[in-house]
C-alpha positions as CSV (number, residue, x, y, z in Angstrom):
1,M,-43.3,-14.6,-39.4
2,P,-43.2,-16.0,-43.3
3,S,-46.4,-18.4,-44.8
4,T,-45.9,-21.9,-45.3
5,S,-45.8,-21.2,-48.6
6,G,-43.2,-17.9,-48.1
7,R,-41.2,-21.3,-46.9
8,S,-41.1,-23.6,-49.2
9,D,-40.7,-20.3,-51.7
10,E,-37.3,-19.8,-49.9
11,T,-36.5,-23.6,-49.8
12,A,-37.3,-24.4,-53.5
13,L,-34.7,-21.4,-53.9
14,I,-31.8,-22.4,-51.7
15,R,-32.9,-26.5,-53.5
16,A,-31.7,-24.4,-56.2
17,A,-28.6,-22.5,-55.6
18,Q,-27.2,-25.3,-53.9
19,K,-27.9,-27.5,-57.3
20,G,-25.3,-24.4,-58.6
21,D,-28.5,-21.9,-60.2
22,P,-26.6,-18.5,-59.5
23,D,-30.6,-16.6,-60.8
24,A,-31.6,-18.8,-57.0
25,F,-28.8,-17.2,-55.1
26,E,-29.1,-13.5,-55.8
27,Q,-32.8,-13.7,-55.0
28,L,-31.7,-15.7,-51.7
29,V,-29.3,-11.7,-51.3
30,R,-32.1,-9.8,-52.6
31,S,-34.6,-11.1,-49.2
32,Y,-31.9,-10.4,-47.7
33,D,-29.5,-7.8,-48.2
34,Q,-31.2,-5.1,-46.6
35,N,-31.2,-6.5,-43.2
36,V,-28.1,-8.3,-43.0
37,L,-26.3,-4.5,-44.7
38,R,-28.9,-2.6,-42.2
39,M,-27.8,-4.8,-38.7
40,A,-24.1,-5.0,-39.3
41,L,-24.7,-1.0,-39.6
42,N,-26.7,-0.4,-36.6
43,L,-23.6,-2.5,-35.0
44,L,-20.9,-1.7,-35.5
45,H,-22.1,2.4,-36.6
46,S,-18.7,2.0,-40.0
47,Q,-19.9,2.3,-43.3
48,E,-17.1,0.7,-44.4
49,D,-16.9,-2.2,-41.3
50,A,-20.6,-3.1,-42.3
51,R,-19.5,-3.3,-46.0
52,D,-16.8,-6.2,-44.9
53,V,-19.2,-8.0,-42.9
54,Y,-22.7,-7.9,-45.2
55,Q,-19.5,-8.6,-48.2
56,E,-18.4,-11.7,-46.4
57,A,-21.0,-13.2,-45.1
58,F,-22.6,-13.2,-48.8
59,L,-19.7,-14.8,-49.6
60,R,-19.5,-17.2,-46.8
61,V,-23.5,-18.6,-47.4
62,Y,-22.0,-18.9,-50.8
63,R,-19.3,-20.8,-50.1
64,N,-21.6,-22.6,-47.3
65,L,-24.9,-23.4,-49.1
66,P,-24.0,-27.5,-50.4
67,N,-23.9,-27.7,-47.0
68,F,-27.2,-26.5,-45.3
69,R,-29.1,-29.0,-44.7
70,F,-32.7,-26.4,-42.6
71,D,-31.3,-28.1,-39.7
72,C,-32.4,-24.6,-38.9
73,S,-33.6,-21.4,-40.2
74,F,-32.3,-19.8,-43.7
75,S,-33.0,-16.3,-41.3
76,T,-31.0,-18.1,-38.6
77,W,-28.2,-19.5,-39.8
78,L,-27.8,-16.0,-41.8
79,Y,-28.4,-14.0,-39.2
80,R,-25.6,-15.8,-37.0
81,I,-22.6,-15.6,-39.4
82,V,-23.7,-11.5,-39.8
83,S,-23.3,-12.3,-35.5
84,N,-20.1,-13.8,-35.9
85,L,-18.5,-11.4,-38.0
86,C,-19.8,-8.6,-36.3
87,L,-18.7,-9.4,-32.8
88,D,-14.9,-10.5,-34.0
89,Q,-14.9,-7.0,-36.0
90,I,-16.1,-5.5,-32.0
91,R,-13.0,-7.9,-30.5
92,K,-10.7,-6.1,-33.0
93,R,-11.4,-2.6,-32.6
94,K,-11.0,-3.6,-28.6
95,V,-8.1,-5.1,-29.6
96,R,-6.3,-2.0,-31.6
97,K,-8.2,0.2,-29.1
98,E,-10.7,2.1,-32.1
99,E,-12.0,5.9,-31.7
100,R,-15.7,6.7,-32.6
101,P,-15.5,7.2,-36.7
102,A,-14.5,11.4,-36.5
103,I,-13.7,13.4,-39.3
104,A,-10.8,16.2,-39.1
105,T,-12.5,20.0,-39.1
106,A,-10.8,23.3,-39.5
107,S,-12.1,23.3,-35.7
108,G,-11.0,20.3,-34.7
109,E,-12.5,16.5,-35.2
110,M,-16.0,15.2,-34.8
111,D,-18.0,12.8,-34.3
112,R,-20.1,12.0,-37.4
113,F,-23.1,10.6,-35.7
114,E,-24.2,13.7,-33.7
115,H,-23.5,16.3,-37.5
116,I,-25.6,14.5,-39.7
117,A,-28.2,17.3,-41.2
118,E,-31.5,17.5,-39.8
119,Q,-33.5,17.1,-42.5
120,R,-36.7,18.4,-41.6
121,A,-35.6,23.2,-40.7
122,D,-39.3,23.6,-38.3
123,V,-37.2,21.2,-36.0
124,D,-37.1,23.0,-32.6
125,P,-33.4,23.0,-31.2
126,Q,-34.0,22.9,-27.9
127,R,-35.5,19.5,-28.6
128,R,-32.7,18.9,-30.8
129,L,-30.3,19.4,-28.0
130,F,-32.2,17.0,-25.9
131,S,-32.5,14.3,-28.3
132,S,-28.6,14.5,-29.5
133,E,-27.4,14.0,-25.7
134,V,-29.9,11.2,-25.7
135,S,-28.0,9.2,-28.9
136,G,-24.7,10.1,-27.1
137,R,-25.2,8.7,-24.4
138,V,-27.3,5.5,-25.4
139,Q,-23.7,5.3,-28.1
140,E,-21.4,5.6,-24.7
141,V,-23.5,3.0,-22.4
142,L,-24.1,0.9,-26.2
143,E,-19.9,1.1,-26.0
144,R,-19.8,-0.2,-22.2
145,L,-21.9,-2.9,-22.7
146,T,-20.2,-6.9,-23.8
147,S,-19.9,-7.9,-27.9
148,R,-22.5,-10.4,-26.5
149,E,-25.1,-7.6,-24.9
150,R,-24.4,-5.1,-27.0
151,L,-25.7,-7.4,-30.7
152,V,-28.7,-8.9,-27.8
153,F,-29.6,-5.4,-27.2
154,E,-28.8,-4.0,-31.1
155,M,-30.9,-7.6,-32.2
156,R,-34.3,-7.2,-29.8
157,H,-33.9,-3.2,-30.4
158,Y,-32.5,-2.2,-34.1
159,Q,-33.8,-5.3,-36.3
160,G,-36.9,-6.3,-34.4
161,M,-35.7,-9.8,-34.0
162,R,-37.6,-12.2,-31.4
163,L,-35.9,-13.6,-28.2
164,R,-35.9,-17.4,-29.3
165,A,-34.4,-16.5,-33.1
166,I,-32.0,-14.0,-31.4
167,G,-30.9,-17.1,-29.0
168,E,-31.0,-19.5,-32.0
169,A,-28.8,-17.0,-34.4
170,L,-26.1,-16.7,-31.7
171,G,-27.1,-20.4,-31.0
172,V,-27.8,-20.3,-27.1
173,T,-30.7,-20.9,-25.2
174,E,-34.2,-19.0,-25.7
175,E,-33.5,-18.0,-22.2
176,A,-29.6,-17.5,-22.2
177,A,-30.5,-14.1,-24.6
178,K,-33.7,-12.9,-22.5
179,N,-30.7,-13.1,-19.6
180,C,-28.5,-10.9,-21.8
181,L,-30.9,-8.2,-23.0
182,F,-32.3,-8.1,-19.0
183,R,-28.6,-7.1,-17.8
184,A,-28.2,-5.3,-21.1
185,T,-31.7,-3.2,-20.8
186,Q,-31.5,-2.0,-17.0
187,K,-28.0,-0.8,-17.6
188,M,-29.7,1.3,-20.6
189,R,-32.4,2.1,-18.0
190,M,-29.7,3.6,-15.7
191,A,-27.3,5.0,-17.8
192,L,-31.0,7.2,-19.0
193,G,-32.0,7.3,-16.0
194,D,-32.2,11.6,-15.6
195,F,-33.5,11.9,-19.7
196,A,-36.5,9.9,-19.0
């Protein structure tokens, strides 16, 4: 949780950026850029789509910052923009029925996420296989969740956001976010039961 001093510093940056100070806006972007990119990448599993969301999110912040009225925290407002852009992207994929990111090889297509080289040479092959199976199963379950369930699950478990902040970012109550997380977690537990 940011300190009172941190919040007042951010408020001063926002007010300066609202008056057209490009350095203040750049500092705001730098404060959140890694979290926004990480959140988009975790939700979309595509670097290209995550970069598009990142750029569009900060473009929207830039355009709409003069209208920001401090009704909520800046981070809540920003994450609401990012989550809406990610949900739009997920919906577009479902309409286009996109496949998971794959690369063509001599032996056929391979999923990029399952074939990333392990950095440590001492990893046990059996452990690596088990980890790959769990990771694959988690991805399958995430893809079967509703867009809202997936978003809430990933915001909580990958971004470490609190339920209240998730609810604010999605424009729902904390209780609604909690119920959505519960449904997603139940589906995940049922699918991963044999790995427990």
